[in-house]
N, C-alpha and C positions, 0 to 999 in steps of 0.2 A: 645683361645681368638684371634680374628683377628685384634683387635685394638692394634697396637704396640706403639701408641703414648700416650699422657697424658690422653686421655679419658679412658684408661684402668686402670689407677692408682687407682681410688677410689675402684673399685671392688677387685683389687689385694690386696690393703692394708686392706680392710675390711675383707677379707678372712684370712689374717695373724694375724691382731690385731684388732678384731671387737670392743673390749671394751675400748681400749685406747682413751684418749681425743685427738681429732684431732685439734679442734679450740676452743678458748674462745673469745667471743666478748661481752663486757659489762657483764651482768649477765648470759649470755647463754653459755653453754658448749655443744659441739657436739662430739660424739664418731665417730670413723671411719665407723662403721656400719650405724649409723644414717646419716652421711654425704653421704655415697654411695647411700642410699635410696633417700635422698632429691635431690641429683644431677641427679639421674636417672629420678625422677619425672620432674625436669626442662627440661631434654633432651626430654622427651615425649611431653611436652608442646611446646617446640621450634619446634619439628618436625610437630606438628599440625599447627604451623604458617608457614609451608612450608620450614623450614630450612633443608638443606641436605648437603652432602659433598661439600666443597668449598664455601658455602654461608657464609656471614659475620654477626656476632652478636656483637653489640656494647654495651658497658657499660659506663655510665656516673655517677660518684658519688664518695664520699670519701670511704675509706676502710670500708668494710662491708662483712658479711658472704655471702650476695647475690652475691657479686663480684666473690667470689671463686666458689660458686655453679654454677653460670652462665658460668664461664670459663670452668670448667670440663664438664658441660653438653654439651656445644658447641663442645668440643673435642670428646665427646662420639659419636657425629653425623658426625665426620669428617669435621665439619665446622670450620671457622676461627674466633677467638675471637679478638675484636678490643676495647681495653680499652682506654678511652678518658680522657684527662686532664679536670677535673671538674672545673678548675679555668678559662677556656676559655670563651669568650663571645659567644652569639648565632651565629653571622656570622661566627666565627671561627669553631664552631661545625658544622654548616651547610656545610662548605667546607669539613670537614673530613668525614661526613656522605655521602656526594655526591661522594667524591673520593673513599671511600671504598664500596659504594653502599650497606650499611648494610640493611639487611632484618628486623631485630628486634633491638629495643633500649630498654635497661633496665636502669632505672635511679633512683638515690636516691632522697629523698624529698628535699634535699638541692639544687637540680638543677631544681626544678619544674618551676621556672620563666624562666630559660634559655630554657628549653624544650618548654614551651608555646610560646616563641618568635621565635622558629625555622621556617624557610621558607620551609625546606626540612625535613619532618618527615618520618621515615620508616613506612611501612604498619602496623606494630605492635609495640606499645609502652607500656611498663610495668613499673609501678611505685612501688618502694620498699615500699613506704607508701604514703598515701594521694593522691590516683589516681585522676587525673583530667578528664575532659570530653574526651571520646574516648580512655581512657587508661585502662589497666588491673591492678588489684591489685595483687602484686607479691605473697603475702602469700596465698590468695585464689586460685590464678592461680597454684601455686605449689601443694597445697593440692589436687587439682582436677586431678593431674597427676597420672599415674600408675607407679608401680615399676618393671614392667617386664624388664628383662635385655636387653640391646641393645648392639649388637656387629657388628658395621660397620667396614669394612676393612680400616685401616688407617696405612700408612707407615711412616717411619722416614723422608722421603723426602717431605711429605705433609706439607703445610703451616699450622702452628698452631696459630700464632699471627701476627697482623699488629700493630706495635708500631710506632706512629708518633713522629718524632724527635721534639725537642723543638721549632724549628722555630724561632731561634734567628735572622736569616737572611732569608728573602724570605718566601715562602710557606713551611710548614712542609712536609717532605717526609715520606712515610710509609715504614719503614724497616720491611721486612718479616722475621720472624723466623720460621723455620721448627720444627717439633717435634724432629728431630735429633739434631738440634742446642740446644734445651732446655735440652735434655737428656745428651748430651756430656758436656754441661756447668755444669750440676749437677754433673757428674762424676769428672770434673776438680775441682769443689768446694770441693767435698768430699775427694779428694786426699790431698788437702791443709789444710782443716779444719776437725778436728776430731769430726764431728757431731755425737752425740750419740742418741740412741733410747729414752733416758729420757731427751732429750733437751727440754727446755722451751724457745722458741724464741719470742722475742718481735718485732712486726712489727708495726712501727709508720710512716715510710716513705710511700708515696703513692704507692699503688699497681699498678697503671697504669704506674709506672716507672720500668724499667727493673731490677734495683738492688734489690728493695724490693721483687719483684715477683720471680726472678730467682735465686738470691743469698741467700735468706732466706726462703721464703715460700716453694718452690719446694724441696730443700734439706731436710728441716724439714719434709715435707710430706712423701717423699720417705723412710725416716728412721722410720716413724711411731711415730714421736715425736709430741709435742704440739706447735702450733702457737697461741700466744696471739695477737689478732689483735686490734689495736687502730684506731679510726676513723681519727686521725690526730696527729700532734706533739704538745705536751704540756709538759713543763719541770716538773711542779709539778706532773702531772699525770704519767709521766715516772718514777719518783722516787717512787711514790705510787705503781705502777705495779711491779717494780723490787722487792720491799719488800713484796708485797702481794703474788705474784705468784712464787717468787724465780727464777726470770729470769736468764738464764744461758748464753744467746747469744743474741746480738742485733747488728743491722746495723744502721749507721747514716751517715749524711754528716757533713762537717766541722762545719757549723752553729749550728747543734744540739749538737754536743759534746762540742763546745765552751760554749753554753748556760748552759749545765749541769755543766761544771766545774766552771762557774761564779755564780752558784746558792749558796745561803747561806747554803743549805743542803749538799753541796759537801763534806765538811770535816767530817760530822758526820753520813751521811746516811749509812745504811747497804747495802753494795754492794758485800758482801761476796759470793753470789751465782753466780756472773758473772764470767764465765770461759774465755770469750773472747768478745771483742768489735771489730767491723770491720767497715771500712770506704772505700769509693771510690768515684769516680765521679769528684774529683778535688784534687789538691795538698793539703796535710795536713801540716800545719806549724809544724816544728819539736818541737817547744816549747809546742804546744798543746799535741803532742804525749807523750812528756816527762812528762807533767802534769798527764796524765793517768798512765804512768809507775810508777811515784813516788807514786801514790795511790795504787800500787800493782796490777794494771790491765794489762792484755795482750792486747795491741792495735795493730791490724793488718790492713794493707791496701792493696788494689789491684788497678789495672788499667784496664780499659775497656770502653766499650761504648755500646750503644743499638745494634749496628750491630754485636757485638761479643757475645751477649747473656748473660751477658756482659763481662765475665772474660777473660782477655788476659794475665795479669801477676798477681802474688800474692806473698806477703811477709809472709812466714809461721811464726808461733809464736816463734819458736826457734831462728829466725833471727831478731825478732822485736827490740831487743836492739842493736845488732851489726850493723844493717843496718837501723837504724832509719831514716826516711825520704825517704827511697827507696820504690818503688812500687813493688819490688820483681823481680822474674824471670818468664819466660813464664810458664803458667799453663801446666799441664802434657801432655795433648793431643793437644797442640796448638803451632804453630811456630810464633816467633816474630823477626822481623829484624828492624834495625835502619839504614836509608839510606840517602845518599846525593841526591841533585836534579838530578844527572845523574843516580841514581839507584844503585850505588855501596855502599857497607857496610861501615859505619863509623869506625874509630878507637875509642878505649876507650877514653872517655872524650869529644868526638866530637859530637856536637848536630846534629840531623838529624830527618827525619820524620819516625814515627813508622808505620810499615806494619805488618799485622796479617793474618795468614792463618791457617785453621783448620776446624774440623767438627762442631765447634760452631759458625762459621762465616756465617752471613746472605747470602742467594743467591742473594739479591738485593732489590730494592725498588718497591713497588706495583705500577703497571701501569706506570713505569717511566724508560724506557729502557736507555735513555740518561744519567740519574743520575747513574744508575747501571753501565754502561760502564765506566763512569768517575771515579767511586769509586774503580775500580779494575785495577791492573797492573800485568800482567802475573800470574793471579790467587791470588795475594796478595791484601788484602783490605787496601786502603790508609786511615789512620786515620785522617790526618790533624793535628796531634799532634807532637810537638817537644820533643825529649828526648835524654838523654845520657846514655850510658852503662858504668859502672865502670869496673875495672879490673877483678871483679868476675862475670861479666855478669848480674849484677842487674840493673834494669831500674830506671832512675831518670827522671821523667817527668819535662820538662822545661816550656813548655807553648803550647798553640795552635799556629799553624803556622800563622793563621790570626790575632792573638793577639800581636805577636811580632811587635815592631816598630823600626825604625832606627833614631837615634838622632845624628846628626853630624858625620854620617858615622859609628856609633857604634850600634850593635844590642842590644836592650834592651828587656828583657823578663819580662813582668809584674809579673809573678808568683814569680820570685826571689825578686822583689821589694816588693810585697805583703808580702812575708815571713819575710822580714826585718821590715816592718811596724808593723807586728803582734807582734814583740818583745816588742813594747812599751806597758807598763802596762795599759794605758788608752784605748787601741784599742780592740774592740770586733769583728769587721768585717772590711774588706777593699777590694777595687777593684781598679786596676790601668789600665788606658787606654792611648794610644798614641793620641795626638791631634796635628793638624797642627801648625807649627811655622815658621815664615818667615826666621829666622836666622839658625835654626838647622834642619829644615825640619819637624821634629816631636819632641815633648817633652812629658814627663809624666804628667798625671793629676790623682791624687789620691782622691778617695772618702772613707771617714772613718766614721764608726759608733762607738761611744764610749760606754763603759760600763756605766750602770746607775750611775749617780752621778759624773762621771769623766768629766773633762774639758780638752780640747786640742786645741791648735791653730796650724795653718799651719806652722808658723815660728818655734814653739817648735818642731814639728815633723820633719821638714827639718833639724834642728840642730841635733836632735837625730840620724837621718839617716846618718850623715856624718861619724859616726864611723863604719857604716855597709856597705856602698855602695860607689862606685866611683861617682864623682860629676855628670857625665852625666846621671846616673841612678836615681838620686834623683828627684822626681816629682817637676815640676816648680809650679804647683798649687795644693793646698790641700783643698778639700771641706769636711767639717764635716756635715754629714747628719743624719737624723733620721733612715733611712732604705735604703737598696739597692734593686733595682728591680730584681725579680727572676722569673724564669720559674716555671711551676708546679712541675718539678723534683728537684727544689732547686738550680739550677744553676743561677749564676748572669747574668743578661742580659746586657752585656757590650755594645751591639749595642745601647741600650737606653742611656747609660751613655755618649757615644761618641757624641750624638746629643744634649746634654744639653748645653745651652749657657754658655760661660765662663764669670766669674765675674771679 
């Protein structure tokens, strides 16, 4: 087989384990043999649309089997898959389609109105359900395809994905990930996590986000295990799926795990099948990690970003108690440094910027040479994140460089303040930003979401924090809000919070 990338995976896996269940979505179960046939049919249909090596195929919609079929089909042809954030508005999608110059757009029915409002529609638009004027119906389109094997030459250095960054500041950038980036990230993950061939992985985070796709779906697929795909996050449905399918492994962000632990079902739910829960993407409060450990669950976390495909460091299960709150050590095939502004390595306990280098690191940004050059220094990718290394070489993420603010000459790291706020029993979510102040230069402003039924005032919280933080770190203003603005990948949009008028 000449396809050394992901496009060769369905045929290889079907040859090894044809009758194993590859995916469950709703009431539909698909074996590896069935999946290989369907993804090949999709590949033939894409080829008839003119898609060839290097062309782009976009997908817009919540998690669905069609997402996975379209991705692997695209890779069979040596083309580039572009998963789009389905929460974006039509003008934002227009920009991404124009930037990527996608040849084909496949979309879910939930995005029909957005697609109808587009100014720039690709030449071929396929609707997973409810096809509109000028659109193809996905299921009929697939069934009309043939199953003749396709073997296009694809190398590990060829681009597999364009993943657009969240765009919390300015226009989103399209991070390119090669087939090699994805393969080496999978290797790194499998070294750190004992993924088994009988794994039953729950995927509830959006697949257009690098963590759900690369840290759970691909490792599960390569092992021939089963992925239970959910269209989105729902606490009650999550509990139901864990019990119904015997989920053994799941990934989530802080908000998801906090909501699970806050549910009335937390104490009594049967979670005995779960071998490991894994998180990443943001600092996890130690109190939340301990809540899961006290429930008898192994809670692991890692650190990474879209540009590192995404794993850069990982805390293995054996270390999850001793090093609670740490993001672990560099993954097996990847190098990580923490440096001062002059590029020299920091001492233990000293904050600095995280640099990453390895075969999982993106070659750069799509059609953006300036951004690519700015992101690398002597071959090392500049993360823009601040972290410290402890005496054992474990990484402790402090904050984003751009999120740190200076109050009265002292550095304040919002992640540290957020961790302290999270210790208050009324707090479900929080975000802290720096805002201008005539006297101190900048001061902290905290936004807090309370648990249902809980009541909290700013004065009460500030009093609580006096036992946890130095005075200059305590937010001057506390806003109790119903929700926090988030990107499609679940990250809090602090840029929006900074612009809100002060009361």
